[in-house]
N, C-alpha and C positions, 0 to 999 in steps of 0.2 A: 349490463345484464350478464348473468353467468353463461358461459359457453356450453353448447350442447353438441358433443362430438358424435353421439349416436353410433359409436362403434365403427367409424371409418378409420382406415389406416392413417390418413392425413386429412387436414382441412382442405388443402389445395394441392393438386398435382400439377406440375409443370413439365411439359415436354420440350426438351432443348435446354442447353446451358451456355448460351452466348451472353454478352454483356447485359442485354435487356432482361433476360431471365434471372441473372444474378441479382440485379437491382430489384426486380419484382419480389424475389424471395426474401431479400433483406428488408424491404418495406413491409411485407406481410408478417415476417417473423417479429419485427419490432412491435407490431400491433398485437402480438401474442398468438399467432397462428402457426400451425405445424405444416411444413411444406416438404413435399417429396419431389425430387427432380430426376428425370430420366434422360440420359444422354448416350447416344449410340457410340460415340468415340471414347477413347480411353484417357484423354487428357484435355486440358483447356487448349483451344486452338492457339498456336504460338505466333502466328504471323499477323501483321497489321492489316486492318481494313478501314475502319472509320478513323478520322483524324480530328474531328471537331466536337466540342461540347458547347452548346449555346448558353446564353445567360439564364434562361428559364431552367434548363436541366442542371446547370451549375448551382443555382439557388435550391432546386429540389433536392439534390444530393446533400447539400449542406443541411437543409432542414431535416433530412432523414438521419442525421448523425454521421454522415459519410464525408464530412468536410475535410478531415485530415487526409483522407485518400485523394480527394479531388485536388486539394492544394498541392499535394506531393507530385502529381502526375500531369498537371496542366501548365500552360504558359499562355500569356495574353497574346491574342492574334494581332498581327499588323494590319494595316489597311489592305483591303482586297481590291486589286486593280485589274482592269481589263484593257488590253492593248491590241491595236491592229498590227498588221505585218510590218509597218514602219515605226512601231513602238509609240504611236500616238495613243493617248489615254481615251478610251471610249466610255468607261464607266468606273466609278470608284465608290466602294462601300466602306464607310468609316467605322469599322468594327471597334477600334480602341476608344472611341469617344465616350462610351458609357451606354448604359441601358436602363430600362425601367426597373430591372431587378437589382441594380447596383453593380458596378464593375463593368468590365468589358462586354461588348455584345457577343463575342465569341472567344473561346479559349481552344488552343490546339492541344492534342493529347496523343501519347503513344499508346495505342490500344492494347498491345500485349502487356504493357506495364500496368495499365488500368485494370485489366482482367486478372492479372496476377494478384493485385491488391484486393480486388473484390472477392476472388476465390478464397484468399486467406481469411477474409472477414466472414464469408459464408461458413468456413470450417470452424470458426470460433463460436458460431451460433448453435445452441443446443437443439433448436426446433427445426433445423433444416437438414435433410438427408439427401445426398447426391449419389445417384447410382450411375457410375460410368459403365460403358460397354453394355448398356441395356437398350435394346432397340424397341421402340414403341410399335406394337402390331395392330391393335384394335381397341375399341372402347364401346361401352354401352352405358346407358343411363336410365335411372328411374326417377320418380318424383322426389326421392330422398337423397340420392347420391349418384356418383358417376364411377365407373370401373374402367381401369386401363390395364390391358394385358401387354406385358413386355417380355422380351426374350433376353436372357443372360447370354451374351455372345461368347463368353468363356466356357460356361458349362453346357450351353445349348438348351437349358431348361426354360420353360415359360411359367409366368406367374401373374396373377391379377392383383391389383391394388385398388383400394377404394378411397374416395375423397368426396367432399361436398361439391367442389368445382374443379374443372380441369382447364388449364390455360395452354393453348397451343402457341408456343413461342419458339417454333422450330424452323424458322427461316423461310426463304423465298419458295423453296420446294416443299412446303409444309405437308407432312403426312396427315396431320390432324385435319387440315383444311380439305385435303383431297378425300379423306374418308367421309367427311361430312357432305361432300359433293357441292361445296360452295364455289361459285364462279367468281371471276374477277372482271372488272371493267378496265379496258385498255384506253388510256387517254391519248395515246398516239405518238409517244416518244420512243424511238428505238435507234440506238447507235452503239457500235462496238468500240471500246477503248481499251488500250493496253495500259494497265496500272503497274507502275514500277516503284519499289521502295528501296531506298539507299541509305546507308549509315555513313556519315562522313568520318574521316580519320580524326583521331584525337587532336583537339586544338583547332580543327578546321571548321569554319562557319560558312553560312550562305553568303555573308558579306565578302569573305575572302574569294569566293567563286564569282562574285559580282552577279549573283542570281537575284531575280525579282523576289522580294521577301514572300509575297503571296499574291498570285495572280493567274490570269488566263491570257495566253498568247494566241489571239484570234487570227492566226495566219492561215489562209485557206490552203497553203501548201502543206501545212501540218498543224492543225489545231492542237494546242498543248496546254496542259495544266501544270503549274509549278507552285507547290505549296509546302509548308512545313509538315513534317511527320511526327512532331513531338520530340521530347528529350527522354533519354533513359541512360542511367549509369554514366552521366556526364557527357554523353555523346548526342550529337544532333542528327536527327533523321530528316530526310527530305523525300518528297514524293513528286514523281512526274506521271502524267497521264497523257497518252498519245492517241488521238482518234485514228481509227482504221479508215483509210481512204477507199473509195469505190473500187479501185483496181487491185487492192491488196486482199489476199485470202486470210482467213482466221488462222490457218496453220502457220503461215510465214510470220505472222505478227508475234508469235510466242517463241520463235527461234532465237537462240542466244545471240547469234550474229546480228540479227535484226535489232534486238534490244540494244546492243552496244552501239550500233550505228545511229540509232535514235538518240542515245544519250551523249554521243561524242560532242555535240554542240554545247552541252551544258556542263559536263563533268568528265574527268579522265579516270580510267580504271584505277590508277595508283592513288587517287584522292579519297577513295572510300571502298565500301563493299556492297555489292548487290545483295539485297536481302530476299527479294522475291519479285517475280513478274507474272502477271496473269491477265488474260483477256476477259473483259466483262461486257455483257450486253446491258447497257443502261436502259431501263424500261420505266414506264409510268403506269403502274397497275394499282388499282384499289379494290379490295375485296368487297363483294356485294353484300355480304351478311357477316357481321362480326360476332354474333352470338347465336348458338343453337342450344337451347335448354341450359344445361349446366356446363357447357363448353364454350369458351371464348377465345378469340384470336388476338394476337398482339405482335408488334414489331413487323419484320419482313413477311411474316405469315399473313399480315393484314394489308400491307402496302409496300410497293417498291417505288423509290423516288430517284430521279436523276440526281447526281451528286453535287451539282453546281452550287447548292446552298449549304452543303454539309449537314443535311437534315436527316440522313438515314437512321443512325443510331439515336439521335436526339428524339425523333418522332416516336420511335419504339419506347423510349423511356417516358415520353409524355403519355403514351398509351397506359403503361402500368401505373403511373402516378395517378392518372384519372381513375383507373380501375381499382386501385388498392383501397382507397378510402370508402368506396362504395361496397366492395366485397366485405370490408370490415363491418360495416353497418348491417349488411344482410346476414353475415355469420353470427353477429351478436343479437339477431332478431330485433334490431331497432328499425329495420325496414324490410319490406318484402322484396323478392327478387325482381320485381318490376323496376326497382331502382337501377338494375343492371342494363335495362333497355336504354337508359340515358347515355351509356358508354358509346354505343354506335351513333346515337343521335348527335352527340357532341363531337366525337373524334372523326367520324367519316367526313362531314363537310369541311372540317378544319384541315384534315390531311389532304383532301382533294384540292383545296386552295394552295396548300404548300407545294403539292406536286406541280400545279400549274405555274407557280412562281419559279420553281426549279426548271420547268420546261421553257419558260421565257428566257431565263439566263442561258439555258442550253441552246436555244435558237440563235443566240448571239454568237456563240463560238463554233457551233457545229455546221459551219459553212465551208465546204471544200471547193466551191466554185469562185473564181476570182471576180467575175462580174457581179455576182450576188454579194460577195464580201465588200466590194466597192460601194454598192448601194447601201449596205449596212453602215459602213464607215461614214458616208455622207450624212446619213440620218442621225447617227450618234454625235457627229461633230458639228451638227447644225445648231442654230440658236434655240431650237425646241426639240431636244433629244427625247426619245422614249423614256418614260419614268416607270420605275417599279411600283406596283401596288404595295400598300403597307402589309406587314405580316398579319395573317388572319387572326380573328378572335372567335370565340364561341358564338354561334348563332342560334342554338337550340339547346334543349335540355334544361338543367336546373339553373336558370337565370331569370331575373325579373323581366317581364314582358309588358308591352303596352296593349291597348285594346285590339290592335291588329296582329297580335301574337309575335311581334318583333322585339328584339332586345331593347330594353329601356335604358336610354342614356349610356352610361359606362358599362352596363351589364355585358359580361362576356370578355372584357378586356383583362389583361394581367394587372394585378395590383402592384403599386409601387413598393419598393423595398430599399433598405439601406442600413447603415450603421447607426445605432442609437445608444444613448446612455440611460441606464435604468438601475435605480438603487445602487448608485455609485460604481456600477460596472458598465463597460462599453463593449459592444459586440453587435453582430447582425441581429436584426429584429426577430427573425425566426428562431434564434437560439433562446429567446426569452419567452416564447409563446408556445402554446400547445398546437402543434400543426395537424392534429387530428380533428380539431373543432372548427366550426365557423367562427370568424372573428369580426367584431365591429370596431373599426378604426375611427376614432373621433378626434377632430381637431378643435372642437369647441364644446366644452363640457356642459354649456347651457342647453345644448340640444338634448342631452340625456336628462337633465333635471326638468326639462319641459315635457318629457314623455308622460303619457297616461300610465296609470297603474297597470292597465291591461297590456300595454306594450312592454313595460318592465317585466311583467310576468312571462311574456313570450320570450324575452331574452334569457330568462332563467330556465324556462321549459325547454327551449331549443339548445340549451347548453352553449350559448354564444359567449365567447370571451370578449370583454370590452377592453380595448387598448387606447389609452388617451395619449395622443401625440402632442408635443409642445415644442416651442422654440427652445433651442439649446440654452439660451441665455437666462430663461426664467422658468425652466421646468423643475417641478418638485421631484423628490425621490420616487414617488409613486407613479409619476408620469414617465413617458418615454421621450427623451430629448432627441430631436431629429438632428443629429450632429452634422449630417451632410446636406440637410435641407431637401432631400430627395422626395420624401413623402408629403410634406406640407406644400412644397411647390407644385406637385401634381394636383393636390386637392384644390389649391388656390386657383390654378390655371383652369381647372374644370368647374370652378364655382360650386364646390360641394364641401360639406362639413363632416360627412360620415361616409365610410365605405364598408359595406357588408361583404365579407370575403369568404370564399369557400376554402375547405381544407387544402385544395390544390392551388391556392393563390389566385384563382380567377375571381373577378368581382361579380357577386350575385346582383348587386345593385348599389346605387349611390344616392345620397340625398343632401339637401341644403336646409331643409326645414323639418321640425319635429313631426308634422303630420305626414310628410313624405316618408320619413323613416318608419312611422307607424304602418303605413301602407306596405312598405318593403317587408317588414316583419310579418305582416299578415299574409303576404304573398308567399314568403318562404315557408311559413307554417302550413299554408294550404298545399303547396307543392310537396312538402315532405309527408304530410298526412295522407296524401294520395298514394304514397308509396309504403305506408305502414299498415 
């Protein structure tokens, strides 16, 4: 449908210019929308914060055409191991073993390098305008648009800009959230940690220093995180995080002498360079309301997560991935703005469970008492140690549901992904498909041929792309040969022959019989019609 700008300055205004905002703008611009970004600082923040990109975000960035950037700035994560004071292994998370998205569960990244590359890509896009040194002051909205008033911090002048929607992606201390008067729920985690980033000298590696490649040292005398900080310009970065103990003040934790004392067990000053050190209060906060009219919140403005799963930046990018395809449909008038209500319905329960998982991991390491740590050690070293819950799936929103309004079968899970061969070319499945459409992944063509004419018409009406997956040994050029067996093995193990997949790679529903697929299509049509 033809776009209807109705004389606004932008289609979307974004407040803040961190990594989540950059990705959001690139996603929306790729869909054809005009984005204006307002950032109070004069440049991209040059210091590292996040160090992880999980498999879902890695896949998302590739699907959005940002694969060359991601491949350039990431490296596969080693196993994530947790040790007690005596270096006995309490817990191990096998990140390199692979994921449902294809490839490693987690990749490490040097955030300043990632942001530099994303910023360069933003500047190459004609429909994104970034206003540095522009402070967001206030906003107002009508039934047709939203207006943001900003102050040019160089000239001192104020000006208002209009858009169809405004995204508050302006961090934990979000001005947008505060102006809306939106409250947050505290899930109860609160601990101060000193975060230290170091770059190793040329040629020096973590192995040379005999460092744990990636882990948590759960020593009650000093709970410590030791992880990669990514690579940049041929140099290896490392991160340490030290928990502030009850007898220590916040002020003394950031003194350089204190920092050096904490590091001396791990690295000598002549082996590298201290990049930054800062004290953070690790919190567990979820915003109570994610949308107010034409204003929506994302990233740290919507949630704060303890860092023990590396999900801070990832969860923000998951927010804008969920939101972008919905905004696209609303802006094209293919859906009403009721569709945007599914953003909170889907993301809020999901991120709440992610926060709880991170809190569980935090509860393992954040024990400064020796007696309590001994109890923890005994529990984890027993024959029945505590187990992590699986990573959450979608439980509400645009997914197939049973008669009790619960997710039906595989609905809400991430869909499988991998390398395929199609028309004599080999590459990631997402590179061959339209990632703005729903997809019907089929492992048995007879399911399609057995569909009723009504169901076939629904596939056409809903603009669903049909993807026929076949074994690599007998796939035709028109089919997608599953060269890694990743997709077919998932379908076989779950006893399904079709996967109906949303634009953000979550499964709407799955089926093993033509009549089940017919029901799924009817349910999708009904849910989308409710929003148009």
